[in-house]
C-alpha positions as CSV (number, residue, x, y, z in Angstrom):
1,M,-23.9,-20.8,82.7
2,E,-21.4,-18.6,81.6
3,S,-22.4,-16.8,78.0
4,R,-20.2,-16.6,75.0
5,K,-19.0,-13.8,73.5
6,P,-19.5,-13.4,69.8
7,A,-16.4,-13.8,67.9
8,R,-15.2,-11.0,65.9
9,E,-15.0,-10.7,62.5
10,K,-11.6,-10.5,61.0
11,A,-10.7,-7.5,58.8
12,P,-10.3,-7.9,54.9
13,K,-6.5,-7.2,54.8
14,P,-5.5,-4.2,52.6
15,A,-4.5,-5.0,48.9
16,S,-1.2,-4.2,49.5
17,N,-0.8,-6.5,52.2
18,A,-2.6,-9.4,50.4
19,A,-0.7,-8.3,47.0
20,A,2.6,-8.4,49.1
21,Q,1.7,-11.9,50.2
22,S,1.0,-13.3,47.0
23,G,4.2,-12.0,45.8
24,T,3.1,-9.8,43.2
25,P,4.4,-6.4,43.7
26,P,2.5,-2.9,43.4
27,R,1.7,-1.1,40.1
28,D,3.1,2.2,39.8
29,A,0.4,4.5,38.9
30,G,2.4,6.5,36.7
31,A,3.9,3.7,34.9
32,A,0.6,3.1,32.2
33,P,1.0,7.3,31.6
34,R,4.8,6.7,30.9
35,E,4.1,3.9,28.6
36,R,1.8,6.0,26.4
37,R,4.4,8.6,26.3
38,Q,7.1,6.5,25.5
39,R,4.9,4.8,22.5
40,V,4.7,8.6,21.1
41,Q,7.9,9.1,21.6
42,S,9.1,6.0,19.9
43,A,5.8,6.6,16.7
44,Q,7.6,10.4,16.2
45,T,11.1,9.4,16.2
46,G,10.2,6.8,13.1
47,M,8.0,8.9,11.8
48,A,11.4,11.3,11.8
49,V,13.6,8.4,10.0
50,L,10.8,8.1,7.6
51,K,10.2,11.6,6.7
52,G,14.3,12.2,6.9
53,L,14.5,9.2,4.4
54,A,12.3,11.0,1.8
55,R,14.2,14.7,2.3
56,L,17.1,13.0,1.2
57,G,15.4,12.1,-2.2
58,G,14.3,8.7,-0.7
59,R,17.6,7.0,-0.8
60,A,20.8,7.7,2.1
61,S,23.2,5.6,3.5
62,L,23.0,5.0,7.6
63,S,25.3,7.6,8.6
64,G,23.9,9.9,6.0
65,L,20.2,9.5,7.3
66,A,20.9,9.8,11.1
67,A,23.4,12.7,10.5
68,A,20.3,14.2,8.6
69,V,17.9,13.2,11.7
70,G,19.9,14.4,14.4
71,E,20.1,10.8,16.2
72,S,22.6,7.9,16.4
73,P,23.1,5.5,13.6
74,A,22.9,2.8,15.8
75,K,19.1,4.5,17.2
76,V,18.0,4.9,13.6
77,H,19.3,1.6,12.4
78,R,16.5,-0.3,15.0
79,Y,13.7,2.0,13.8
80,L,14.7,1.3,9.8
81,V,15.0,-2.6,11.2
82,S,10.9,-1.8,12.2
83,L,9.8,-0.1,8.8
84,I,11.7,-2.8,6.9
85,E,9.3,-5.1,8.3
86,E,6.4,-2.7,7.7
87,G,7.6,-2.1,4.0
88,L,8.0,1.8,4.6
89,V,11.8,1.1,4.0
90,A,14.0,-1.3,2.3
91,Q,17.7,-1.8,1.6
92,D,19.3,-2.0,-1.1
93,T,22.0,-5.3,-1.0
94,A,24.7,-3.9,-3.3
95,T,25.2,-0.2,-1.9
96,Q,23.9,-1.3,1.8
97,Q,21.7,2.5,1.9
98,Y,18.1,2.5,2.6
99,L,15.1,3.3,0.3
100,L,11.7,4.3,0.7
101,G,9.9,0.8,0.2
102,A,6.5,-0.3,-1.3
103,E,4.3,0.8,1.5
104,A,5.7,4.1,1.3
105,M,5.0,4.4,-2.4
106,M,1.5,3.4,-2.0
107,I,0.9,6.5,0.7
108,G,2.9,8.4,-1.9
109,V,0.3,7.5,-4.6
110,A,-2.8,8.4,-2.6
111,A,-1.3,11.7,-1.3
112,M,-0.9,12.9,-5.1
113,R,-4.2,12.2,-6.4
114,Q,-5.0,13.7,-3.5
115,A,-2.7,17.1,-4.2
116,D,-4.6,20.1,-5.4
117,P,-2.3,22.6,-6.3
118,V,-5.6,25.4,-6.3
119,R,-6.6,24.0,-2.8
120,I,-2.9,23.8,-1.3
121,A,-2.2,27.8,-2.5
122,E,-5.4,29.3,-1.0
123,P,-3.5,29.7,2.6
124,A,-0.9,30.8,0.5
125,L,-3.2,34.1,-0.5
126,V,-5.0,34.6,2.9
127,R,-1.2,34.7,4.2
128,L,0.3,37.3,1.2
129,R,-3.6,39.7,1.9
130,E,-2.8,39.7,5.3
131,S,0.3,40.3,6.0
132,L,1.4,42.7,3.0
133,E,-2.7,43.7,1.9
134,V,-2.1,42.9,-1.6
135,T,-4.0,41.4,-4.1
136,S,-3.5,37.9,-5.0
137,F,-4.9,34.7,-7.1
138,V,-4.2,31.9,-8.4
139,A,-4.3,30.8,-11.9
140,V,-3.8,27.6,-13.7
141,M,-3.4,26.9,-17.7
142,G,-6.9,26.9,-19.4
143,N,-8.0,25.9,-23.2
144,K,-7.6,29.6,-23.6
145,G,-4.7,30.7,-21.6
146,P,-4.2,31.1,-17.9
147,T,-7.6,31.7,-16.2
148,I,-7.7,33.1,-12.4
149,I,-9.3,30.0,-9.9
150,R,-8.9,32.3,-7.0
151,F,-8.9,35.3,-5.6
152,E,-8.5,37.2,-2.7
153,E,-8.2,41.1,-2.0
154,P,-7.6,43.2,1.2
155,G,-9.9,45.5,2.9
156,L,-8.9,48.9,0.4
157,P,-8.5,46.5,-3.4
158,V,-7.0,48.0,-6.2
159,T,-9.6,48.3,-8.7
160,V,-8.6,45.8,-11.8
161,N,-11.0,44.4,-14.0
162,V,-9.7,40.7,-13.2
163,R,-11.8,38.0,-11.5
164,V,-12.2,34.3,-11.2
165,G,-12.5,33.0,-14.6
166,S,-10.6,35.6,-16.2
167,V,-8.0,35.0,-18.6
168,M,-4.7,36.5,-18.6
169,P,-2.4,37.0,-21.8
170,L,0.4,35.5,-22.1
171,L,3.1,38.7,-23.2
172,W,1.8,41.1,-21.1
173,S,1.1,39.6,-17.8
174,S,3.3,38.4,-14.7
175,T,1.1,35.3,-14.7
176,G,1.1,34.8,-18.7
177,R,5.1,35.0,-18.7
178,L,5.8,32.4,-16.5
179,F,3.5,30.1,-18.0
180,L,4.7,30.8,-21.7
181,G,8.3,30.6,-20.2
182,L,7.9,27.2,-18.2
183,L,5.5,24.8,-20.5
184,D,6.9,22.9,-23.3
185,D,3.3,24.1,-24.9
186,T,2.9,24.1,-28.8
187,R,-0.3,24.9,-27.9
188,V,1.1,27.5,-25.5
189,L,3.3,28.9,-28.2
190,A,0.6,29.1,-30.6
191,L,-2.1,31.4,-28.4
192,A,1.2,33.6,-28.0
193,E,1.8,34.0,-31.3
194,E,-1.8,34.9,-31.9
195,E,-0.8,37.5,-29.4
196,L,1.6,38.9,-30.9
197,A,0.3,39.4,-34.4
198,H,-2.6,41.7,-32.4
199,A,-0.4,43.4,-30.5
200,N,-0.7,47.3,-31.3
201,A,3.1,49.0,-32.3
202,E,3.4,50.4,-28.3
203,L,3.0,46.9,-27.1
204,R,5.2,45.3,-29.7
205,G,7.7,48.1,-28.9
206,A,8.1,46.8,-25.2
207,L,9.7,43.3,-26.7
208,D,12.5,42.1,-28.0
209,A,12.9,43.5,-31.4
210,R,14.4,39.6,-33.0
211,D,13.1,37.1,-31.1
212,P,10.2,38.9,-28.5
213,I,8.8,35.6,-27.7
214,G,12.3,33.7,-27.1
215,A,13.4,36.4,-25.5
216,L,10.4,36.3,-23.0
217,R,10.9,32.7,-22.2
218,R,15.0,33.2,-21.8
219,D,14.5,35.7,-19.1
220,V,11.8,33.3,-17.1
221,Q,14.0,30.3,-17.3
222,A,16.7,31.9,-16.1
223,T,15.1,33.9,-13.2
224,Q,12.0,31.1,-12.4
225,C,9.7,34.3,-11.9
226,A,8.1,37.0,-13.9
227,S,7.1,41.0,-12.9
228,V,5.3,43.3,-15.3
229,R,4.6,47.6,-14.9
230,D,2.1,49.1,-16.6
231,T,1.6,46.1,-19.6
232,N,-1.6,44.3,-19.0
233,L,-3.4,47.0,-16.8
234,K,-2.4,50.5,-17.1
235,G,-1.2,51.7,-13.4
236,I,-1.2,48.2,-12.3
237,S,2.5,46.5,-11.6
238,A,2.2,42.5,-10.9
239,V,5.2,40.1,-10.2
240,S,4.6,36.0,-10.4
241,A,6.0,33.1,-9.2
242,P,5.6,29.4,-9.9
243,L,4.0,26.6,-8.0
244,F,5.9,22.4,-9.7
245,D,4.1,19.3,-8.9
246,Q,6.3,16.4,-7.9
247,T,7.1,15.8,-11.7
248,G,8.5,19.4,-11.8
249,K,6.3,20.9,-14.1
250,L,4.0,24.0,-13.7
251,C,1.3,23.3,-12.8
252,A,-0.3,26.9,-11.4
253,V,0.9,30.5,-10.9
254,L,0.9,32.4,-7.2
255,T,0.1,36.0,-8.3
256,A,0.6,39.3,-6.6
257,L,-0.6,42.9,-7.8
258,G,-1.0,46.8,-6.7
259,A,-1.1,50.2,-8.0
260,S,2.3,51.0,-9.6
261,G,2.9,53.7,-7.4
262,G,3.0,51.6,-4.0
263,F,3.7,48.5,-5.4
264,D,7.1,47.1,-5.4
265,A,7.0,44.2,-8.5
266,S,10.3,43.3,-8.3
267,P,11.3,39.8,-7.8
268,D,13.6,40.6,-5.3
269,G,11.6,42.9,-3.1
270,A,9.3,42.4,-0.3
271,I,6.6,41.2,-1.8
272,G,8.4,39.3,-4.5
273,R,10.4,37.3,-1.8
274,A,6.9,36.5,0.5
275,L,5.3,35.5,-3.0
276,R,8.5,33.3,-4.1
277,T,8.7,31.2,-0.4
278,E,4.9,30.9,-0.7
279,A,5.2,29.4,-4.0
280,A,8.2,27.2,-2.9
281,A,6.1,26.1,-0.3
282,A,3.0,25.5,-2.1
283,S,5.2,23.5,-4.7
284,G,6.8,21.1,-1.3
285,L,3.4,19.9,-0.6
286,L,2.6,19.2,-3.9
287,G,5.8,16.8,-4.1
288,Y,7.8,18.9,-5.7
289,I,11.8,18.5,-4.5
290,P,14.2,21.0,-6.5
291,R,16.9,19.8,-8.2
């Protein structure tokens, strides 16, 4: 009697063959990362369009916006359609221009609520200290006058009798002169008049004889900065630049100071230029758009 050989088990078919037989094409291993990159790039382009519209003042034509972001009008239009659907952009039916939508406005309002000029200016103080090795501070207008809120000094600081909490004079400090010139506030003018009344002859002699306060204000308004040499503290010079909020109102002042012998306090000097650049950048973060 013949013995039967055991039947061989059939080996399972490779998954690829099974997929081929089922008609489903094999999935490209690199497809998922590619799709993720495309989604990220798409989001980046959408944000570039939205930021471009904001930088143009919140309203622009399609061609103007496309030129601003460096993309074709057709491509920008596709993204604008999506942004309109999300409420981030709207279109003026009369002019066909695009403008920031209600959702973008809400985002802006939320950001402005968190915009603290002192917090935003703090990194600028550190950069000024490290790059120029100068003492610098940020001040805001308090009930008694310009008050220092943050203070940074280099490894070899200049000896000055000012610290956090110090109140600066309006007439004799570059910080105070900026507040005097750029704030339209009767309270500030009253404080300046009081300072002038108590000033000695030497200090008064350094001001305009006919209109001491008015002349200071006009000078600051023309230059949008201020500098002093040996007026507030003997042997100390200082230069200041303004920080503006989203409404265009002065909200803080950035100041750098040093020993008069080696400190160039001119607004167009290296320190003055760096200070004004930092102040302008901080103002931009606060929502200020120069007119």
